[in-house]
N, C-alpha and C positions, 0 to 999 in steps of 0.2 A: 504494500500500500504506500503510495507516495506521500511524503510529509514535507512541509515547508516551514522553515524557521526564519522569520524576518527579524533582523537586528538581534535583540537579546532573546529571541525565540529559540536560538541555538542553545542557549543555556537550559531552557525548559526541556527541549528534546534530549539533551544530555542527562539532565536530572531524572528524566523518565526512563533512562536506559535505552533510548531508541537510536543512539548514534554510534554504538560500538562498531569499530571497523570502518567508519565513514569519515571522510574529510568534511570539515565545516568551515564556514566563513563567518567571521565576526568583525565588527568595525575595529579599526586600530584604536579607537577611543576606549573600547571595552576589552582589548586584548589582555592587558594585565589582570583585570578582574577574572577573566576566563581562566588564565593560567593559574591564578591563586585558588580557584574553585575546583578545577579539574586537573589534578596532578598527572603529569605524563602525557597530556594531550595538547598538541600545539595547533591552534586554529589557523586558518588562512586569513591574513589581515592585509594582504597586498593586492586583493582582487575585490570587485564589487559583488560577485556572487559565485557560488560553487554548486555545480550539479554533480553529485556522486550517486550514480544509479538512481534509486528512488528517494533520495534525500536531497532537498534543495535548501540552501541557506544563503542569506545575503546580509550585507552590512547595514541595511536599513536606509532610510532617507530615499533619495532618488534611485538608489540601486534596486529598491523594491519594484519600482516601475519598470526597470530594465529586465528584472527577473520575470515579472508578469508578462512583459512583451515577448520574452523568450518562450514562455509557456503558450501564449496565444499563437505565436508563430508556429510552434510545434504542433499544436492541436487544431488550430483553425486556419492558419495561413499567414504569410508575410503581409498581405494587404491589410488584414484585420489588425495585426500587431502594429503596423505603421500608423494606421488610423487611430488606434488607442493612444499611441504616444503623442500624436499631433493634437488630440483632444486635451492632453495634459501639457501642451505647449513644449513638447520635447521634439527635437528634429529627427534624430536617428536612434535606433536601438543600439545598445552597447553590449558586447559580449562579456561573459563573466570575468575574463582575464584582464579587463580594463582595470588599471590601478584605482584604488579608492581615492576620493578627493583628499587633499591635504598635502600632497607632495607637489613641489613646483614643477611646471611643465618641462623645464629644461633638464629635469632628472628622469624623464621617461625613458625606459629602456626595455628591450626584450630579453636581456640577460637575466635568467632566473636568480642567479646568485646575487647580482647587484640589486634586483628588485627586492629580494628578501632582506638584504642588508639595509636598504633604504627604509623598509617597513620597520625593522628593528630600531633604526635611528629615530624614526617618527614616534615609536612607542616608548622611547626612553628619554623624552624631552626633559623630565624632571631630574633625571640622573644620567647624564650622557655616558655612553660606552666609549672606552678608548678603542682605537683601531685594533689593538691586540685582543681585547675582550670581544669585540665584534667578530673578528676572524675566528676566535675560539668558539663562540656561539654558533657560527655557521659551519664549523668543522673543517676549516681551511687554514692555511698559513697566511700570515700578514702579506707577504709578497704576492701570493696568488690572488688575494682579495684586491690588492692595489693594481695588479695587472688587469683584472676584470673591470675595475672602475675606469682605468685608463682607456681600455679598448671600447667600453660601452658608452662612457660619458665624457671622458677627458679629465675632469678634475679628480683629485684624490678622494678617498673616503672622508678624510677630515674636512676637506673643502665642501663636499656634498652635505655633510652634517651641518656645517655653518650655514649653507644655503637654506636648508630646511628650517633651522632655528630662526634665521632672519625672516623667512616667509611667515612663519608662525607668529613672530613678534609683530610684523606688519598687520597680519590678519587680526590679531587681538586688539591692536591699537585702532584699526579702522572700524571694528565692531563696537569699540568703546567699552569692552569688557574689562580692561585692565589699564593701569597707568604704566608708564615706561619703567618705573622702578619695581614693579611687581611681575614683570615678564621674566620667565626662567631663561 
């Protein structure tokens, strides 16, 4: 039986014991909470949704509409999916592999190792990871990680982390959620 978990719905599916052996997607915003609650399970937080056989999960927000459009496309057809997105004032359907919002566009890449590293950087805004710790978490050496970054993006992991932090600071200032002295 297909099951869908939207945003923190992945938590509910896991608590109910319905996600053993399945990949799931949670927002980068809830990534740390998920890790704290479900030991030994690492959710996907660098994509907008994940379809793993009959379990569908997404990061919430606009990604819910893109997951819904994927379902409509699959069961009704592309025209109906496109129409449903246009009704919601969205231009095009996005695939699940599209990175979650929150990373600067200049850091977009197809390299899975770099995407995972960027997601980890985004998730550790309060306590930044050193490049060594980041490489360790990814199971690669520092030099290998730096080579991947150079090939995929150009800047080093440290420079990419700085770009993410500056973008987050600008976002918080523009939204008016924080003063400049309170931004991590």
